[in-house]
Structure formats: structure tokens, C-alpha cells
C-alpha positions in Angstrom: 54.9 -132.2 187.8 52.7 -134.5 189.9 49.8 -132.9 191.7 48.0 -134.2 194.8 44.3 -133.5 195.3 44.1 -130.4 197.5 42.3 -130.3 200.8 38.9 -128.5 201.6 39.0 -124.8 202.2 37.4 -124.8 205.7 39.5 -121.9 207.3 37.5 -119.2 205.4 34.2 -120.6 206.5 35.3 -120.9 210.2 36.8 -117.4 210.3 33.7 -115.9 208.6 31.4 -117.5 211.1 33.3 -116.4 214.1 33.8 -112.8 212.9 30.0 -112.7 212.2 29.2 -113.8 215.7 31.3 -111.1 217.2 29.7 -108.4 215.0 26.2 -109.5 215.7 26.8 -109.6 219.4 28.3 -106.1 219.4 25.4 -104.8 217.4 22.7 -106.4 219.5 24.0 -105.6 223.0 26.7 -102.8 222.9 25.5 -100.3 220.4 22.1 -99.3 221.9 23.8 -98.8 225.3 26.7 -96.9 223.9 24.4 -94.7 221.9 22.3 -93.7 224.9 25.4 -92.9 227.0 26.9 -90.9 224.2 23.6 -89.0 223.6 23.4 -88.0 227.2 27.1 -86.8 227.2 26.4 -84.7 224.2 23.3 -83.0 225.7 25.3 -82.2 229.0 28.3 -80.9 227.1 26.5 -78.8 224.6 24.4 -77.3 227.3 27.6 -76.2 229.3 29.2 -75.0 226.0 26.2 -72.8 225.1 26.4 -71.2 228.6 30.1 -70.5 228.0 29.5 -69.0 224.6 26.8 -66.7 226.1 29.3 -65.6 228.7 31.8 -65.1 225.8 29.4 -62.9 223.9 28.8 -60.9 227.1 32.5 -60.4 227.7 33.1 -59.1 224.1 30.2 -56.7 224.4 31.5 -55.4 227.7 35.0 -55.1 226.2 33.5 -53.1 223.2 31.6 -50.8 225.6 34.8 -50.3 227.6 36.9 -49.6 224.5 34.3 -47.1 223.1 34.3 -45.2 226.5 38.1 -45.0 226.6 38.1 -43.7 223.0 35.7 -40.9 224.0 37.7 -40.0 227.0 41.0 -39.8 225.1 39.4 -37.8 222.3 38.1 -35.2 224.8 41.5 -34.7 226.6 42.4 -31.0 226.6 46.1 -31.8 226.6 45.7 -33.9 223.4 43.8 -31.1 221.7 46.6 -28.7 222.6 49.3 -31.1 221.3 47.4 -31.5 218.1 47.2 -27.8 217.6 51.0 -27.4 218.2 51.7 -30.2 215.6 54.5 -31.9 217.7 54.4 -35.5 216.6 57.0 -36.7 219.2 55.3 -35.0 222.2 51.9 -36.3 220.9 53.2 -39.8 220.7 54.7 -39.7 224.2 51.4 -38.4 225.7 49.4 -41.1 223.8 51.8 -43.8 225.1 51.1 -42.4 228.7 47.4 -42.7 228.0 47.7 -46.2 226.5 49.7 -47.6 229.6 47.1 -46.0 231.9 44.1 -47.4 230.1 45.6 -50.9 229.4 45.2 -50.4 225.7 47.4 -52.1 223.0 47.4 -49.3 220.4 46.3 -45.6 220.2 46.4 -43.9 216.8 45.9 -40.2 216.1 44.6 -39.8 212.5 44.8 -36.5 210.5 41.9 -35.2 208.4 43.7 -36.7 205.3 43.3 -40.2 206.9 47.0 -40.4 207.7 48.6 -41.4 211.0 49.9 -38.4 212.8 51.1 -40.1 216.0 50.9 -43.7 217.4 51.5 -45.4 220.7 51.8 -49.1 221.3 52.2 -51.8 218.7 51.7 -51.8 214.9 48.1 -50.9 214.0 46.3 -51.9 210.8 47.6 -49.8 207.9 44.2 -48.5 206.7 42.6 -48.0 210.0 42.6 -44.1 209.6 40.3 -44.5 206.5 37.5 -45.9 208.6 35.1 -43.1 209.3 32.9 -44.3 212.2 32.1 -43.6 215.8 31.4 -47.1 216.6 33.5 -50.2 217.7 34.8 -52.2 214.7 37.0 -55.2 214.1 40.1 -55.2 211.8 42.1 -58.1 210.5 45.5 -57.9 208.8 46.9 -60.9 206.9 50.4 -59.6 206.1 53.1 -59.8 207.3 51.4 -62.1 209.8 47.8 -62.8 210.6 46.6 -60.3 213.2 43.3 -58.9 214.5 42.1 -55.9 216.6 39.0 -54.6 218.2 39.0 -50.8 217.6 37.0 -47.8 218.6 37.2 -44.4 216.6 36.1 -41.0 217.9 36.6 -37.4 216.6 38.9 -35.1 218.6 36.9 -32.2 219.8 38.0 -28.6 219.3 40.6 -29.8 216.8 40.7 -29.5 213.0 37.6 -31.3 211.6 38.4 -34.9 210.5 41.0 -35.4 213.3 40.2 -38.7 215.0 41.5 -41.0 217.8 41.5 -44.7 217.2 42.0 -47.0 220.3 42.1 -50.7 220.4 43.0 -54.1 221.8 45.1 -56.6 219.9 43.3 -59.9 219.8 46.3 -62.1 220.5 47.4 -64.8 222.8 47.3 -62.6 225.8 43.7 -61.6 225.1 42.4 -65.1 224.7 44.2 -66.2 227.9 42.3 -63.4 229.7 39.0 -64.8 228.2 40.1 -68.3 229.4 40.6 -67.0 232.9 37.2 -65.4 232.9 35.1 -68.2 231.3 37.3 -71.3 232.3 37.0 -72.3 228.8 39.5 -72.5 225.9 39.3 -69.7 223.3 40.7 -69.7 219.8 40.5 -66.7 217.4 40.0 -67.6 213.8 39.8 -65.6 210.6 38.4 -67.6 207.5 39.6 -70.8 209.2 43.2 -69.5 209.9 44.3 -69.2 213.5 45.1 -65.8 214.9 45.5 -66.7 218.6 44.6 -69.6 221.0 44.6 -70.1 224.7 45.8 -73.8 224.2 49.2 -74.3 225.7 50.3 -76.2 222.6 49.5 -73.1 220.4 49.6 -73.7 216.6 50.0 -77.4 217.1 46.6 -77.4 218.7 45.1 -75.8 215.7 46.7 -78.4 213.4 45.0 -81.1 215.5 41.7 -79.2 215.5 41.7 -78.7 211.7 42.1 -82.4 211.1 39.0 -83.3 213.1 36.5 -80.3 213.1 34.3 -79.4 210.2 34.4 -75.9 208.5 31.9 -73.5 210.0 29.7 -71.1 208.0 29.8 -67.9 210.0 26.6 -66.0 210.2 25.4 -62.9 212.2 28.0 -61.4 214.5 27.5 -62.7 218.1 25.6 -65.8 217.1 26.8 -69.4 217.5 27.6 -71.2 214.3 29.5 -74.4 213.7 29.6 -77.2 216.3 32.6 -79.5 216.2 34.5 -82.1 218.2 38.2 -82.7 218.4 40.9 -84.4 220.4 44.0 -82.7 221.7 46.7 -84.1 224.1 44.5 -87.2 224.7 41.6 -84.8 225.8 38.3 -84.6 224.0 36.9 -81.1 223.3 33.5 -79.8 222.1 33.5 -76.4 220.5 31.3 -73.6 219.3 32.1 -70.8 216.9 31.0 -67.3 217.9 31.1 -64.8 215.0 32.5 -61.4 215.9 32.0 -59.2 212.8 29.6 -61.2 210.7 32.3 -61.9 208.1 35.3 -64.3 208.8 36.4 -63.4 212.3 35.2 -65.8 214.9 36.0 -66.9 218.5 36.0 -70.7 218.9 34.9 -71.7 222.5 36.1 -75.1 223.4 35.0 -77.2 226.4 37.0 -80.2 227.7 34.7 -83.1 228.2 37.2 -85.6 229.6 35.5 -85.9 232.9 32.0 -86.5 231.4 33.6 -88.9 228.9 35.1 -90.8 231.8 31.7 -91.9 232.9 30.8 -93.0 229.4 34.1 -95.0 229.3 33.3 -96.8 232.5 29.8 -97.8 231.4 31.1 -98.6 227.9 33.9 -100.8 229.4 31.3 -102.7 231.4 29.3 -103.4 228.3 32.4 -104.2 226.2 33.8 -106.6 228.8 31.2 -109.2 227.9 32.1 -108.8 224.2 35.8 -108.8 224.8 35.9 -112.4 225.9 34.1 -113.7 222.9 36.2 -111.4 220.7 39.5 -112.6 222.2 38.5 -116.2 221.6 37.4 -115.4 218.1 40.6 -113.6 217.3 42.7 -116.4 218.8 41.0 -119.0 216.6 41.0 -116.6 213.7 44.7 -115.9 214.2 45.5 -119.6 214.1 43.5 -120.1 211.0 44.9 -117.0 209.4 48.5 -118.2 210.3 47.8 -121.4 208.3 46.9 -119.3 205.3 49.3 -116.4 205.8 52.5 -118.5 206.2 52.2 -120.2 202.8 51.1 -116.9 201.2 54.2 -115.2 202.7 56.3 -117.9 201.2 54.6 -117.4 197.8 55.1 -113.6 198.1 58.9 -114.2 198.6 58.9 -116.5 195.6 57.0 -113.9 193.5 59.6 -111.3 194.6 62.4 -113.6 193.6 60.7 -114.1 190.2 60.4 -110.3 189.7 64.1 -109.9 190.5 64.9 -112.4 187.8 65.8 -115.4 190.0 64.0 -118.1 188.1 66.2 -121.0 189.4 64.6 -121.6 192.8 61.5 -123.7 192.7 58.3 -122.4 194.3 57.3 -124.4 197.4 53.8 -125.8 197.5 51.7 -126.1 200.7 49.1 -128.7 200.2 47.2 -128.0 203.5 45.2 -125.1 201.9 43.5 -125.6 198.6 43.6 -122.1 197.2 47.1 -121.5 198.3 48.3 -124.8 196.6 46.6 -123.9 193.4 48.3 -120.5 193.4 51.6 -122.1 194.1 51.1 -124.6 191.3 50.3 -121.8 188.8 53.3 -119.8 190.0 55.6 -122.7 189.6 54.3 -123.3 186.1 54.9 -119.8 185.2 58.4 -119.9 186.7 59.3 -122.8 184.6 57.8 -121.3 181.4 59.5 -117.9 182.1 62.9 -119.7 182.8 62.7 -121.5 179.6 61.7 -118.5 177.6 64.3 -116.3 179.3 67.1 -118.8 178.4 65.9 -118.9 174.8 65.9 -115.1 174.7 69.4 -114.9 176.2 70.7 -117.3 173.7 69.2 -115.4 170.9 70.5 -112.1 172.2 74.0 -113.5 172.7 73.9 -114.7 169.2 72.7 -111.3 168.0 75.2 -109.4 170.0 78.0 -111.7 168.7 76.7 -111.3 165.1 76.6 -107.5 165.4 80.1 -107.5 167.1 81.5 -109.5 164.2 80.0 -107.4 161.5 82.5 -104.9 160.2 79.9 -102.5 159.0 78.2 -100.2 161.5 74.4 -100.3 162.0 72.6 -97.2 163.2 68.8 -96.7 163.8 67.1 -93.3 163.8 63.7 -92.2 165.0 61.3 -89.8 163.3 63.2 -86.9 164.6 66.5 -88.1 163.5 67.7 -89.1 166.9 70.0 -92.2 167.2 68.2 -95.1 168.9 70.8 -97.8 168.3 74.6 -97.7 167.7 76.2 -101.0 166.9 79.9 -101.9 167.9 80.9 -101.6 164.2 79.5 -98.1 164.2 81.7 -97.4 167.3 84.8 -98.7 165.5 84.1 -96.7 162.4 83.2 -93.3 164.0 85.2 -93.4 167.2 81.9 -92.5 169.1 80.8 -94.6 172.1 77.3 -96.1 172.1 76.3 -94.4 175.4 77.4 -90.9 174.0 75.9 -91.2 170.6 72.5 -92.7 171.6 69.9 -89.9 171.9 71.9 -87.4 169.8 70.8 -86.1 166.4 72.5 -87.8 163.5 73.7 -84.5 162.3 75.5 -84.1 165.6 77.4 -87.4 165.3 77.9 -87.5 161.5 79.3 -84.1 160.5 80.1 -83.8 156.8 83.4 -82.4 155.7 81.7 -80.2 153.1 80.6 -76.9 154.7 76.8 -76.1 154.3 75.9 -79.8 154.0 74.1 -82.0 156.7 74.0 -85.7 157.0 70.2 -85.8 157.2 69.8 -83.9 153.9 72.0 -86.4 152.1 70.7 -89.5 153.8 70.0 -92.1 151.2 66.4 -93.4 150.6 65.5 -97.0 151.3 67.6 -99.4 149.3 69.9 -96.7 148.0 73.6 -96.1 148.7 75.3 -92.8 149.2 79.0 -92.0 149.8 79.8 -89.2 152.2 83.0 -87.7 153.7 82.5 -87.5 157.5 84.7 -85.4 159.8 85.7 -87.5 162.8 86.0 -86.2 166.5 89.8 -86.8 166.2 90.1 -84.6 163.2 90.3 -87.5 160.6 88.1 -87.5 157.5 86.6 -90.8 156.7 84.7 -91.8 153.5 81.5 -93.8 154.4 79.2 -95.7 152.1 75.8 -95.3 153.7 72.9 -97.7 152.7 69.4 -96.7 153.9 66.4 -98.9 155.0 62.9 -98.2 156.5 61.7 -99.9 159.6 58.0 -100.4 160.0 56.3 -99.9 163.5 55.4 -101.3 166.0 58.1 -104.0 165.8 60.8 -101.3 165.4 59.8 -99.5 168.5 60.9 -95.8 168.2 63.2 -96.7 165.2 62.1 -95.5 161.8 65.2 -95.6 159.7 68.2 -98.0 159.7 71.5 -97.1 158.2 74.4 -99.5 157.3 77.7 -97.7 157.4 80.8 -99.0 155.7 84.2 -97.4 155.8 85.4 -97.2 152.2 88.3 -94.8 152.8 90.8 -97.4 151.8 88.9 -98.2 148.6 88.8 -94.5 147.7 92.5 -94.2 148.4 93.1 -97.2 146.2 91.1 -95.6 143.4 93.1 -92.5 143.7 96.4 -94.5 143.7 95.1 -96.5 140.6 94.5 -93.2 138.8 98.0 -91.9 139.6 99.4 -95.2 138.6 97.7 -95.1 135.2 98.8 -91.5 134.7 102.4 -92.5 135.5 102.2 -95.5 133.1 100.9 -93.3 130.4 103.7 -90.8 131.1 106.4 -93.5 131.0 105.1 -95.0 127.8 104.7 -91.5 126.2 108.5 -90.8 126.4 109.9 -93.8 124.4 106.9 -93.7 122.0 107.6 -90.0 121.3 111.2 -91.0 120.5 110.1 -93.9 118.2 107.6 -91.5 116.5 110.4 -89.0 115.9 112.7 -91.6 114.4 110.0 -93.0 112.2 109.0 -89.5 111.1 112.6 -88.8 110.0 112.7 -92.1 108.1 109.4 -91.4 106.5 110.0 -87.9 105.2 113.8 -87.7 105.0 114.7 -91.2 103.7 115.9 -90.1 100.2 118.2 -87.6 101.8 119.7 -89.9 104.6 123.0 -91.5 104.3 123.6 -95.0 105.2 125.1 -93.9 108.5 122.1 -91.7 109.2 119.7 -94.6 108.5 121.7 -97.0 110.7 121.6 -94.3 113.5 117.9 -93.9 113.2 117.2 -97.7 113.0 119.4 -98.0 116.1 117.3 -95.4 117.8 114.3 -97.3 117.0 115.6 -100.5 118.3 116.6 -98.8 121.5 113.1 -97.3 121.8 111.6 -100.7 121.5 114.0 -102.0 124.0 113.0 -99.1 126.3 109.3 -100.0 125.9 110.2 -103.5 126.8 112.0 -102.1 129.8 108.9 -100.2 130.8 106.8 -103.2 130.6 109.3 -105.1 132.6 109.1 -102.3 135.2 105.3 -102.6 135.4 105.6 -106.3 135.9 108.2 -105.7 138.4 106.0 -103.1 140.1 103.5 -105.8 140.4 106.1 -107.9 142.0 106.8 -105.1 144.4 103.2 -105.1 145.5 103.4 -108.9 145.9 106.6 -108.6 147.8 108.7 -110.2 145.2 110.7 -107.3 143.9 114.4 -107.8 143.3 117.3 -105.5 142.2 120.0 -107.3 140.3 123.2 -105.3 140.8 126.3 -106.2 138.9 129.5 -104.4 137.7 128.6 -102.1 134.9 130.1 -99.3 132.8 128.6 -96.0 133.8 129.6 -94.4 130.5 127.9 -97.0 128.5 124.7 -96.7 130.5 124.6 -92.9 130.0 125.5 -93.3 126.2 122.6 -95.7 125.8 120.2 -93.3 127.4 121.5 -90.4 125.2 121.1 -92.4 122.1 117.5 -93.3 123.1 116.6 -89.6 123.7 118.6 -88.1 120.7 115.8 -88.3 118.2 113.4 -86.6 120.6 116.0 -83.9 121.3 116.6 -83.3 117.7 112.9 -82.9 117.1 112.7 -80.1 119.6 115.9 -78.5 118.2 118.0 -79.5 121.3 121.4 -81.1 121.5 122.5 -83.5 124.3 126.1 -83.0 125.3 127.8 -85.6 127.5 131.1 -84.8 129.3 132.5 -87.7 131.3 136.1 -88.1 132.6 137.9 -91.0 131.3 139.0 -94.0 133.2 135.8 -94.3 135.3 135.8 -97.6 137.3 132.9 -100.0 136.9 130.0 -99.3 139.3 127.8 -101.8 141.0 124.3 -101.2 139.6 121.4 -102.6 137.6 122.1 -101.2 134.1 118.6 -101.5 132.9 117.0 -99.7 135.9 119.7 -97.0 135.9 119.3 -96.4 132.2 115.6 -96.0 132.7 116.2 -93.4 135.5 118.5 -91.4 133.1 116.0 -91.6 130.2 113.2 -90.3 132.5 115.4 -87.3 133.6 116.4 -86.5 130.0 112.8 -86.8 128.8 111.6 -84.3 131.4 114.5 -82.0 130.5 113.6 -82.1 126.8 109.8 -81.5 127.4 110.3 -78.8 130.0 113.6 -77.3 128.6 113.8 -73.9 126.8 
């Protein structure tokens, strides 16, 4: 590919110079003025907020004193003492409800000497409040089922059973903090260990989500003291906040001051300062955008080309923009990579197609196993042999796919070693039993990936069946030869041992029997040859008119010596005048001889 000398990379130098000019101008002119304005805003805002937090502390102290006085008055009520003595929980609860409504309390609880609630008026109180043995004001926080807080005062009930106490309190909820807002003109949020209990912000919990993202965690100290300072934005309004600890532990009231009006002055002054910078910045950004466009457009095209390469589209050339030196160099490199990848991918595809075609053509099946015996590859030949699909067999254990017909045996236990061959009878999913010749091989990592063992499967069921048929055939041949040979042996035995006593007729009869036996052996040999012709598809039966009596008599004469040897007599009864039959005399005689031979051997 011809390459043109790339141009000089001036865009980077120009953009860097312009951006540096803007930054230096902002630092030299704007930052000192903005810092002074912001510092003044902070001093005014924090001063107002400290005054508001002091007012908040005074309001809490007044509410504590008021609550303690109310608890004392309730505990000294004669009617309450009388109701406690009578032990009527319902009347006591009704009376407490009247007192609660009159005093504006949220809860009144009457506790027994055993620290159990005897009667209650108002909302749910903390479950363990009766266990607190104090005559002072205290705070209580409950985290389940929902986060709640109370300010409570406990006093003993005079002239009642010792240990009987009255607990009165306010629920520190949304209504309480809204009352605080109306008194201080500040926003109040009650927190416990950083979790919101109630807030006077109209947006509720959403306000706390906004605050948590912008305000640092506070470390609460002595009750009533300011702790953490923070800033946050809510509904386009900037707030400053101070945390006032209520119980010295985790309960705190966050006082928030909106500083939007004060910030307005800062914004006006800041805008005046920033106006002078804005013109230069706009000009710089316009020039920078033009230069960036010259770089970003070819880079965008290169990105699209890279995405096409990642998706496998290697046919479309990568366009080269010569206006920017660095971009053109990247484009050249990407185009070279595309050409190399396209060539390599085509080679790999050709090799893969050839390999797939080769595996498809191989009759034998190929299976690879990992170290755990799981199947990692299942060739088309293995699919044809086993009936399993590749997607179903891959990932299964070899013992799950190749189930031996013998009970108690597993495929993995009989798997051959490398270079060895083992025959196994496998039960197929369709119920068939197939004899497989399995040859093993070891694969060495890392080239083999997860595969550790390779098995070559060959279906030898037909060969095994052929071996069984050959054995049966040889047994039948031996049987067929044994019958005429037995007859010949009997005739020769009579000639050998009884020759002096035999008459000429007997001798002729025995020799005739020997002759017939030899003829029968010849017939058997002819049958074997004809059996071979049957396998070759060349078997023929030569039927012709024949005398059935003559065929039967020939068979009887052939078997007579064998019958005499076993002390049997063959009797033939045939009606006279039988017409000729259309048959092959030689084959029909052989059938009769076989029947008589079986009768002689298995007869009484």
C-alpha cells in the first residue's frame, strides 16, 4: 500500500496553548476575587447558623423542663393514685388519655414496680422504657420496626406502691421538627447514627438522600454542643448545617440554614468577574472545537472501522485521513492489521472446513475427555455410532453417555490406556446394544486445552455378529460331515471285523454303502460351495422330474449302516404308483439323510 508523507501535528500544540491561556487567566484574575467573596459568605452564614443552633439548644432545654414538670404533676394526681390502687387498667388508660390530651403529650405510660407497663395513653412507646429508673429527662431511640425517637421524663407515683412510675414524653417526629422550624425559622433534621428520624424539609426522605451525598459524617460529642459542619444543595438551594448532639451518643438535631440570598450576592460578583473570562473562553473553545473536530472525525471513522473488525467484518478497508499525522499512522496500522487478520482468518476457515469435512467423513467416532472424565468434544462419527447429539453429550461424564451392558461395570474403569484397544458392549439410548472397539490416546497440554484423553470409537457389532455366524457355520459343517463319516466308519468297521463272515451280498451291500457315503460327502462339499454361491448371490436350484421313492431309498441305504450300529432298523412304507415329483434329487436326498441322522442319534 502506497503511503504519503503525513502532515505536521499542529492541532495539539494550538489547543494546548489556548487552554493554558484560559486557565492562567482564571487563576490570575478570578480565583482571588471568588475566594474573598466566598470567605465573606461563609462567615456571615456560619454566624447566623450558630445563633440558630443556640436557639435550638434553648428550645430543647425548655421542652425538657416543661416535660419534667408535666411528669411531676401527673405523678401527683390523686385520681391517678386512686386508680392505681384499684388496679383497673381500662379506667387508668382512659384517665391517662385525658391527661395526655390536656397536656399536649404524645405518650403517657404507667409502669409497675416490676418494670412492666400497667396502662398507656397515646402512641407506642419504647419497649424497655419502664426499665429506666431515673427522675430526670432522657432520650430513647427505637430502631425496629421503624426508626423512632422520644424525649421522656420519669417520676414516681406518690402514695402508691413503691416502684410505680409515670413516664411522659414527646415523640420526636415530623410534627416536632416542624414546630422547631416555626420557632427558629431554620430547617431541622433529627438523626440517629447518621440515619434520619424526622425532618422539616418538605421533600422528606428525599432531602436526606441529597444531604447524605454532600455532607460529611459528623462525630457527635457532648450533649447540647455543636459538632459537624457541612454544606449541601437541595432543590437548587444551598444550605449550611450544624449538628447539635442531644444525648451525647448518636442522637442529634441537624440545624440547616438556607444561604440562597447570601449566595446571590456572590453569584452577581462572580458573574462580573467571570464575564471577562467568558469571552476568551468562548473564543478558545470555538477554536479548540474546530481543531478537535478535525481530529475527532477521522478518529470516529477509525472507531467504526475497529468495531467492524471486532464484529468480524474484515472485507471493508479502513479509510485513511492524511490531514492529521497521528490519525493517519493509526489508520495505516489498523489497515495493515485488517489485511493480516483477513488473510489469517481465511486460512483458518479453510483449515477448519477441511478438518470438519475430514471428521465428518471418518466412520469412527472421536471423543475427548478432560481430567474429570467430562466430554469436551464429540465428533459426527460419535453421533452416528451412539445416537447422542453433540450438544447433549458435551459436558456430561463419559459414564453417563457410555453405559456398559454388564451390570456393575463403568466405562471409565475399563477405558483403555494410551495405544491400547478395548472392546465394550454399550447400551444405547434406544435400547440397542452395540459392541465398540475403543482405542485410547493421551493429549498433552496446553495445546489440548481442557482435553486430556482422546478416544477413537469403532462400531464392531457387525464384525462380532460375523464371528458368531462363522462359529455357527463351522459347527454346522462339522455336524454335516460327522453324519456321513459316521456311516462310512460303521461300514468300514463291519468290513474290517466281520469280513470272513460276510457273504458276497453283504460285502456288496457294505461297499455300496461306502460308495453312497462318499457320494454324500461329495454332496456336502458341493453344498458348502453352493452356500458360498448363496452368499455371492449365485445360488441355483435345479429342479427336474424325479422318483420320490428312489430318493428316499438312496437316503435309507446311506443311513442303514449307522442305524445297524445303533441297533435300529429303518422301515419304509410307500404307496405304489407315485407320480414323478419336480425336485432337485441331490438336495432332497440330503434333507432326508439329515432327518434320519438326527433320528438315529436322538432316537431310543
